[in-house]
VMD Tcl script that draws the C-alpha trace (Angstrom):
set ca {
  {39.55 -106.14 38.09}
  {41.13 -106.56 34.80}
  {44.38 -108.86 34.90}
  {47.01 -106.84 33.37}
  {48.44 -103.23 33.20}
  {50.12 -102.37 29.98}
  {52.89 -99.93 29.41}
  {53.74 -98.57 26.07}
  {57.52 -97.48 26.11}
  {58.31 -95.26 23.05}
  {61.80 -95.22 22.98}
  {64.84 -93.90 20.79}
  {65.78 -96.94 19.00}
  {62.50 -98.89 19.66}
  {58.98 -99.16 20.59}
  {58.06 -101.81 23.24}
  {54.95 -102.86 24.79}
  {55.12 -104.32 28.49}
  {52.30 -106.16 30.23}
  {52.56 -106.03 34.04}
  {50.58 -108.01 36.55}
  {49.92 -106.76 40.36}
  {53.13 -107.46 41.64}
  {55.03 -105.65 38.94}
  {56.28 -108.95 37.10}
  {56.68 -108.86 33.42}
  {54.13 -111.11 31.84}
  {54.42 -110.47 28.13}
  {56.80 -108.06 26.12}
  {56.78 -107.14 22.35}
  {59.56 -104.93 20.77}
  {59.97 -103.24 17.36}
  {63.03 -101.36 16.02}
  {63.00 -97.67 14.86}
  {64.51 -96.30 11.75}
  {67.21 -93.89 12.37}
  {67.73 -90.92 10.10}
  {70.82 -88.79 9.76}
  {70.18 -86.36 6.98}
  {72.78 -84.11 7.73}
  {75.77 -84.01 10.16}
  {74.56 -83.67 13.88}
  {70.83 -84.22 12.77}
  {68.59 -87.10 14.00}
  {65.32 -87.90 12.94}
  {62.24 -90.45 13.17}
  {59.39 -91.11 10.86}
  {56.35 -90.16 13.32}
  {54.05 -92.26 11.28}
  {56.53 -95.36 11.93}
  {56.37 -94.51 15.71}
  {52.71 -94.82 16.13}
  {52.87 -98.13 13.61}
  {55.31 -99.97 15.51}
  {54.18 -98.93 18.75}
  {50.72 -100.31 18.00}
  {51.99 -103.38 16.36}
  {54.05 -103.94 19.44}
  {50.71 -103.62 21.62}
  {49.01 -105.94 19.51}
  {51.72 -108.75 19.51}
  {52.06 -108.28 23.73}
  {48.40 -108.73 23.89}
  {48.41 -112.09 21.31}
  {51.17 -113.57 22.99}
  {49.08 -114.04 26.05}
  {45.84 -114.43 23.90}
  {44.01 -111.71 25.74}
  {41.98 -108.93 24.68}
  {41.04 -105.30 25.55}
  {39.03 -106.42 28.69}
  {42.13 -108.06 29.86}
  {43.73 -104.79 30.17}
  {42.96 -102.52 33.10}
  {44.57 -99.41 31.61}
  {47.47 -98.00 29.58}
  {50.50 -96.03 30.66}
  {52.68 -94.33 28.42}
  {56.34 -93.49 28.49}
  {58.39 -91.99 25.59}
  {61.74 -90.45 24.32}
  {61.65 -87.00 25.49}
  {62.23 -83.77 23.91}
  {61.72 -85.10 20.47}
  {59.24 -82.81 18.33}
  {56.37 -84.11 16.37}
  {54.38 -81.39 14.28}
  {51.09 -82.56 12.64}
  {48.32 -81.35 10.66}
  {45.13 -81.59 12.95}
  {42.98 -82.06 9.94}
  {44.65 -84.68 8.15}
  {46.56 -86.28 11.19}
  {49.57 -86.40 9.12}
  {53.07 -85.17 10.29}
  {54.35 -82.12 8.26}
  {57.85 -83.31 8.61}
  {59.97 -85.98 10.36}
  {60.28 -86.05 13.88}
  {63.57 -84.36 15.14}
  {64.94 -86.34 17.96}
  {66.25 -85.00 21.05}
  {69.77 -85.87 19.96}
  {69.50 -83.64 17.26}
  {71.91 -80.49 17.14}
  {70.67 -78.44 14.31}
  {69.53 -75.46 16.14}
  {72.80 -74.82 18.11}
  {73.32 -71.84 16.25}
  {70.18 -70.49 17.23}
  {70.58 -71.38 20.76}
  {73.88 -69.42 20.52}
  {71.93 -66.38 19.22}
  {69.53 -66.64 22.36}
  {72.50 -66.86 24.72}
  {73.95 -63.94 23.23}
  {70.68 -61.87 23.55}
  {70.81 -62.67 27.04}
  {67.59 -64.60 27.13}
  {69.23 -67.35 28.78}
  {68.88 -66.68 32.34}
  {65.06 -65.91 31.84}
  {64.59 -69.14 30.19}
  {66.28 -71.05 32.75}
  {64.72 -69.36 35.77}
  {61.49 -70.12 34.26}
  {61.80 -73.57 32.83}
  {64.66 -75.07 34.78}
  {66.71 -75.95 31.37}
  {69.74 -74.31 29.77}
  {69.06 -72.96 26.23}
  {70.33 -75.90 24.52}
  {69.19 -77.94 21.17}
  {68.48 -80.71 23.20}
  {65.01 -79.27 24.15}
  {61.94 -79.16 22.16}
  {61.32 -75.34 22.13}
  {64.04 -74.67 19.60}
  {63.38 -77.71 17.52}
  {59.75 -76.45 17.19}
  {60.79 -72.77 15.96}
  {62.80 -74.42 13.42}
  {60.12 -76.54 11.88}
  {58.34 -73.50 11.45}
  {60.84 -71.60 10.23}
  {62.03 -73.92 7.66}
  {59.17 -76.11 6.77}
  {57.25 -74.75 3.64}
  {53.85 -73.08 4.68}
  {54.39 -74.40 8.50}
  {54.03 -71.17 9.84}
  {51.10 -69.79 8.05}
  {49.45 -73.42 8.78}
  {50.20 -72.76 12.27}
  {48.67 -69.38 12.55}
  {45.64 -70.43 10.99}
  {45.46 -73.13 13.83}
  {45.93 -76.23 11.86}
  {48.98 -77.54 13.45}
  {49.54 -79.29 16.55}
  {52.74 -79.94 18.52}
  {53.56 -82.58 20.60}
  {56.29 -84.78 22.29}
  {55.88 -88.49 21.44}
  {53.52 -89.33 24.27}
  {51.16 -86.56 22.92}
  {51.38 -88.21 19.39}
  {50.59 -91.44 20.82}
  {47.57 -90.46 22.83}
  {46.33 -88.41 19.90}
  {46.31 -91.28 17.65}
  {44.88 -93.79 20.76}
  {41.92 -91.70 20.87}
  {41.49 -90.55 17.16}
  {42.37 -87.17 17.84}
  {39.84 -86.88 20.72}
  {42.92 -85.84 23.43}
  {45.54 -83.60 22.75}
  {47.41 -83.57 25.99}
  {50.64 -83.85 27.57}
  {51.74 -84.72 31.42}
  {53.82 -82.30 33.72}
  {56.86 -84.13 33.20}
  {57.05 -84.07 29.35}
  {55.79 -80.46 29.16}
  {58.72 -79.35 31.48}
  {61.39 -80.65 28.86}
  {60.00 -78.58 26.35}
  {62.00 -75.27 27.23}
  {58.48 -73.57 26.87}
  {56.66 -74.62 30.10}
  {57.11 -72.69 33.39}
  {57.76 -74.95 35.87}
  {57.25 -72.45 38.73}
  {53.29 -71.51 37.71}
  {52.82 -74.86 36.03}
  {51.60 -73.19 32.40}
  {53.02 -72.44 29.18}
  {55.16 -69.24 29.45}
  {53.87 -66.51 27.26}
  {56.99 -64.78 27.02}
  {59.18 -67.43 25.75}
  {56.55 -68.39 23.46}
  {56.85 -64.84 21.73}
  {60.35 -64.80 21.93}
  {60.21 -68.41 19.61}
  {57.40 -66.91 17.92}
  {55.17 -70.38 18.78}
  {51.55 -69.82 18.56}
  {49.96 -71.33 21.89}
  {47.01 -73.24 19.70}
  {49.59 -75.71 18.83}
  {50.42 -76.70 22.35}
  {48.58 -79.64 24.03}
  {46.66 -79.31 27.46}
  {48.87 -79.98 30.35}
  {47.56 -82.57 32.71}
  {48.79 -84.79 35.87}
  {51.28 -87.68 35.15}
  {48.75 -89.92 36.84}
  {45.27 -89.20 35.15}
  {42.69 -90.69 33.07}
  {43.40 -88.85 29.37}
  {40.52 -90.80 27.51}
  {39.92 -94.13 26.02}
  {41.42 -95.99 23.06}
  {39.25 -95.85 20.07}
  {37.35 -99.25 20.24}
  {38.52 -100.38 16.54}
  {42.16 -100.45 17.69}
  {42.00 -103.45 20.32}
  {38.28 -104.45 19.93}
  {36.97 -102.36 23.14}
  {38.13 -99.20 24.81}
  {40.95 -99.24 26.93}
  {41.45 -96.41 29.47}
  {44.73 -94.24 29.10}
  {45.61 -93.44 32.60}
  {49.21 -91.97 32.83}
  {52.11 -90.53 31.00}
  {55.76 -89.68 32.09}
  {59.03 -88.78 30.18}
  {61.08 -92.13 30.07}
  {63.67 -90.85 32.82}
  {60.83 -89.80 35.22}
  {58.58 -93.03 34.55}
  {61.93 -94.98 35.64}
  {62.23 -92.74 38.89}
  {58.71 -93.61 39.75}
  {59.33 -97.22 38.66}
  {62.16 -97.15 40.85}
  {60.06 -96.35 43.76}
  {62.02 -92.92 44.48}
  {59.27 -91.14 46.18}
  {61.19 -89.37 49.03}
  {63.51 -86.29 48.54}
  {67.12 -87.59 48.06}
  {66.14 -90.95 46.42}
  {68.04 -90.87 43.03}
  {68.32 -93.67 40.03}
  {70.85 -93.68 36.83}
  {69.32 -95.40 33.42}
  {71.94 -96.61 30.94}
  {69.79 -96.53 27.87}
  {70.90 -94.69 24.85}
  {71.81 -91.55 26.58}
  {72.50 -91.93 30.50}
  {70.07 -90.15 32.68}
  {70.68 -89.65 36.40}
  {67.78 -88.20 38.65}
  {67.30 -87.40 42.28}
  {63.92 -86.38 43.82}
  {64.09 -83.07 45.17}
  {60.45 -83.02 46.56}
  {57.65 -80.33 46.29}
  {60.12 -77.32 45.62}
  {62.53 -77.09 42.66}
  {66.28 -76.51 43.18}
  {67.71 -74.44 40.52}
  {71.54 -75.82 39.90}
  {74.73 -73.95 40.09}
  {76.66 -76.90 38.71}
  {75.11 -77.63 35.18}
  {72.28 -79.69 36.10}
  {68.79 -79.74 35.12}
  {65.74 -78.85 37.19}
  {62.73 -80.45 36.15}
  {59.54 -81.87 37.19}
  {59.27 -85.73 38.28}
  {55.50 -86.10 37.93}
  {52.35 -84.81 39.17}
  {50.64 -87.23 41.23}
  {47.27 -86.79 43.66}
  {47.36 -83.22 43.00}
  {50.97 -82.81 44.12}
  {53.95 -81.79 41.79}
  {57.49 -83.32 42.75}
  {60.53 -81.97 41.05}
  {63.72 -83.44 40.39}
  {67.56 -82.77 39.59}
  {68.88 -84.22 36.37}
  {72.01 -84.81 34.90}
  {71.82 -85.89 31.21}
  {74.39 -87.65 29.33}
  {73.96 -87.60 25.68}
  {75.47 -90.82 24.67}
  {75.67 -93.99 27.05}
  {74.51 -97.27 25.61}
  {74.58 -95.69 22.01}
  {78.59 -95.69 22.39}
  {77.94 -99.44 22.51}
  {75.66 -99.40 19.30}
  {78.70 -97.46 17.78}
  {81.26 -100.12 18.54}
  {78.86 -102.71 16.94}
  {77.37 -100.83 13.90}
  {80.04 -98.22 12.90}
  {83.45 -99.95 14.04}
  {81.98 -103.67 13.90}
  {84.60 -104.69 17.19}
  {81.69 -106.75 18.45}
  {78.96 -108.41 17.75}
  {76.37 -107.42 20.34}
  {76.13 -105.38 23.26}
  {75.87 -108.62 25.75}
  {79.50 -109.65 24.22}
  {81.23 -106.41 25.86}
  {81.23 -107.85 29.41}
  {83.59 -110.77 28.65}
  {85.27 -108.66 26.22}
  {86.34 -105.98 28.78}
  {87.11 -108.63 31.59}
  {89.67 -109.84 28.98}
  {91.75 -106.71 29.17}
  {93.88 -105.82 32.17}
  {92.70 -102.06 32.19}
  {92.33 -99.99 29.34}
  {96.32 -99.79 28.72}
  {96.13 -95.92 29.49}
  {93.18 -94.93 26.81}
  {90.01 -93.15 27.66}
  {86.86 -93.01 25.44}
  {84.88 -89.68 25.35}
  {81.86 -90.23 23.60}
  {80.75 -86.99 22.45}
  {79.47 -87.69 19.33}
  {76.29 -85.16 19.64}
  {78.32 -83.00 22.19}
  {78.44 -83.07 25.87}
  {75.55 -82.76 28.36}
  {75.77 -82.53 32.13}
  {77.82 -80.61 33.55}
  {79.57 -79.49 30.37}
  {76.77 -78.33 28.00}
  {78.96 -78.16 24.95}
  {77.10 -79.01 21.70}
  {80.10 -78.74 19.79}
  {82.21 -81.24 21.41}
  {83.13 -84.06 19.33}
  {83.82 -87.86 20.48}
  {87.42 -89.12 20.86}
  {89.59 -91.84 22.23}
  {92.68 -90.23 24.08}
  {95.81 -91.81 25.34}
  {96.27 -94.02 22.21}
  {99.37 -96.05 21.72}
  {100.45 -98.99 19.80}
  {99.46 -101.42 22.56}
  {96.01 -100.74 22.63}
  {93.60 -103.29 21.19}
  {90.06 -103.97 20.82}
  {89.48 -105.34 24.40}
  {91.05 -102.06 25.78}
  {88.63 -99.85 23.58}
  {85.52 -101.73 24.61}
  {86.50 -101.47 28.33}
  {87.28 -98.13 27.93}
  {83.87 -97.42 26.30}
  {82.13 -99.18 29.27}
  {84.24 -97.02 31.53}
  {82.94 -93.80 29.79}
  {79.69 -94.47 30.74}
  {80.57 -94.44 34.53}
  {82.82 -91.61 34.47}
  {80.00 -89.38 33.09}
  {77.68 -90.46 35.99}
  {80.61 -89.86 38.27}
  {80.48 -86.09 36.80}
  {76.92 -85.60 37.08}
  {76.46 -87.26 40.51}
  {79.02 -84.95 42.03}
  {77.35 -81.89 40.65}
  {74.04 -83.29 42.02}
  {75.57 -83.82 45.50}
  {76.77 -80.18 45.45}
  {73.65 -78.89 44.28}
  {71.52 -80.84 46.94}
  {73.64 -80.95 49.76}
  {72.86 -84.49 49.82}
  {75.60 -87.30 49.93}
  {74.41 -90.45 48.28}
  {75.04 -93.56 49.96}
  {73.55 -95.85 47.26}
  {72.33 -95.39 43.68}
  {69.44 -97.58 41.91}
  {70.21 -98.31 38.54}
  {68.31 -99.64 35.31}
  {68.29 -99.63 31.49}
  {69.65 -102.26 29.30}
  {73.40 -101.95 30.15}
  {72.46 -102.74 33.75}
  {72.51 -106.28 32.74}
  {76.34 -105.93 32.47}
  {78.02 -106.76 35.88}
  {81.48 -105.24 35.05}
  {79.88 -101.78 34.16}
  {77.99 -101.91 37.44}
  {80.98 -102.79 39.62}
  {82.92 -100.06 37.89}
  {80.16 -97.53 38.59}
  {80.28 -98.73 42.50}
  {84.17 -98.39 42.52}
  {84.16 -95.13 40.76}
  {81.41 -93.45 42.61}
  {82.52 -95.10 46.02}
  {78.70 -96.00 46.66}
  {76.76 -99.15 46.52}
  {74.71 -99.87 43.44}
  {71.46 -101.53 43.33}
  {69.85 -103.21 40.67}
  {66.50 -104.23 40.96}
  {64.93 -107.49 39.82}
  {62.81 -106.13 37.25}
  {65.32 -103.43 35.01}
  {62.08 -102.57 33.05}
  {61.49 -99.69 35.65}
  {60.92 -97.22 32.97}
  {57.72 -99.24 31.53}
  {56.92 -100.02 35.25}
  {56.70 -96.67 35.97}
  {54.35 -95.90 33.27}
  {52.36 -98.53 34.17}
  {52.46 -97.52 37.97}
  {51.26 -94.13 37.15}
  {48.13 -95.62 35.08}
  {47.42 -97.88 37.78}
  {47.21 -95.49 40.65}
  {44.64 -93.26 38.32}
  {42.59 -96.08 37.49}
  {42.67 -97.91 40.72}
  {44.54 -100.98 39.93}
  {46.97 -99.89 42.81}
  {45.83 -98.11 46.04}
  {49.10 -95.90 47.08}
  {52.72 -95.23 46.45}
  {53.26 -97.38 49.52}
  {51.64 -100.49 47.89}
  {54.11 -99.97 44.81}
  {57.19 -99.82 47.15}
  {56.61 -103.09 48.53}
  {56.94 -104.49 44.81}
  {60.62 -103.02 44.61}
  {63.08 -105.99 45.22}
  {66.84 -105.93 44.87}
  {68.63 -108.62 42.42}
  {72.31 -107.58 43.45}
  {73.86 -104.95 45.25}
  {77.37 -103.88 44.08}
  {79.83 -102.80 46.48}
  {82.67 -100.39 45.86}
  {86.09 -102.26 45.95}
  {88.77 -99.84 44.59}
  {91.48 -98.31 46.14}
  {91.23 -94.41 46.75}
  {94.48 -93.49 45.00}
  {93.28 -95.79 41.91}
  {90.23 -93.90 41.85}
  {91.66 -90.37 42.22}
  {94.04 -91.36 39.39}
  {91.39 -92.71 37.08}
  {89.02 -89.97 37.71}
  {91.68 -87.42 36.90}
  {92.37 -89.16 33.72}
  {89.04 -88.88 32.41}
  {88.78 -85.11 33.43}
  {91.88 -84.81 31.33}
  {90.48 -86.49 28.32}
  {87.12 -84.37 28.58}
  {89.47 -81.21 28.33}
  {91.01 -82.46 25.10}
  {87.36 -82.37 23.57}
  {85.60 -79.35 24.81}
  {85.39 -76.45 22.39}
}
mol new
graphics top color blue
foreach p $ca { graphics top sphere $p radius 0.5 }
foreach p [lrange $ca 0 end-1] q [lrange $ca 1 end] { graphics top cylinder $p $q radius 0.2 }
display resetview
């Protein structure tokens, strides 16, 4: 058996490659940043060709660091920023425009039109998603309506659509495979999660030709092999999942009621709900978690548009921190936030508010508020948003969580995780390997390729690094949560 599993982790701000061994240990890692484009207010774009180029570069760099070749890689799993929309010409392989990133709000007005037409209820019943610019469907409609000659080319069958994993697999196989997995398909607002097929009525309503859409396959499945010229020999591509579903799998949340939160660019809390979808009454998204061994599992999800991106804002736009790693020490220098709350609604608010027009604010500013207070309030905002999502999740599922698994870059911040435990009043569990998104992709590929035999074998790999136990008086918790609710109310439209 080949020695390593390769995970390609194509995120919002960077592309990474991680090589894992059989025990789930990180053996090598390479990371390349992605250029962010903001051509208009509320618009966010990526260069899809850059995504492919830097992802390939990261993979080769990780292999080179261990002095290994393609025959040392058992299989490749892919995980990706979800909802980001790529449209390319099937003949030239070239994108017809920049990729429209999941954060982009350019289709907000069109979504409002859909809601006014009464279509939202039907869309939600079929897809599990609210009508929102977040998802891929209206982004694809925008491309067809606004890029010159796009609709005509699509009608001639010349254009292909995909989210990022589809684009990567297409390039890795040199166009031999135009596929997606159940988890990513369920994020497009085009896929019926009840009958597991692209929905013809939604495609008709959005004027999207079905010929553009990829084949939908299980999340753990051999999609094809890499072209031999890329790594020197073919490597099986054995799994794919959207980043948050991959993190849920990597955290071994295999049973109904198991839940995790990822602190990434955005924040994403998912709960496994088993083999049947639970449709939310409290602003959550119903999504497919994965398809493995002939069984589709579902999840409830709360989507926080801005989580770690708020820390990037402190660094890049305000210049009040040098690095994200500084925030823990700075926050601990402050005794509270001096009454201020940071609401990072830079691109609207997601679960449970779903207000694309909300904008960020720092509420409660007084002359005594300083840099330390603002940094602490920004970290706290990441925790408050998780509280909003978890309470909605408990209401929908009827399950009262007693612990929450966490991952993502910001989970290295102990102040953040202790505050999260205090505000939620549940234990917060950080695994030894916080690279659970990439690990989930590796696990999915490893199951389909025989590297691992079963989910039970994967569960044995999960080990806790630290468990944060709540230690906040109930009255303080209630006061702080009430202040957050008041701050959010100030930014809602």
